[in-house]
C-alpha angles and dihedrals in degrees: 000000000000098000125054136161138193110212123200107223132183113199130200109197127204094036121153090254140359113261147129109265102187127262133325107196105312094334130093109244112224122180113209127201090207122091120241092250126126093342095304093130092048091050091048091049093052091046091049094048091047091054095041095049098036095235130125118263090246088070092066129076131169102231097181139004098041090155096031136079088235109072139170113214123194115217118195116205100028137072123233096252094052093046093049092047093051094046093048090048090055090057 
């Protein structure tokens, strides 16, 4: 696809509900209801981003930070500005 973005994301697992909670530094802060066990938080993050951005799950890939709270997620089919705008609007 022509457009692609790599989003810096900071996750906080085991939150009461999954939601965007603003920015932390230059990263998008996303609270996840899922625990950080056996990839559950990563799966929940991809599912949440897919729903929030209206793209299929196959368009998302965690490119770094798979076992960290600080992640970089590649999004095929959308530029950084559009993705950030949509995620902040879902807040």
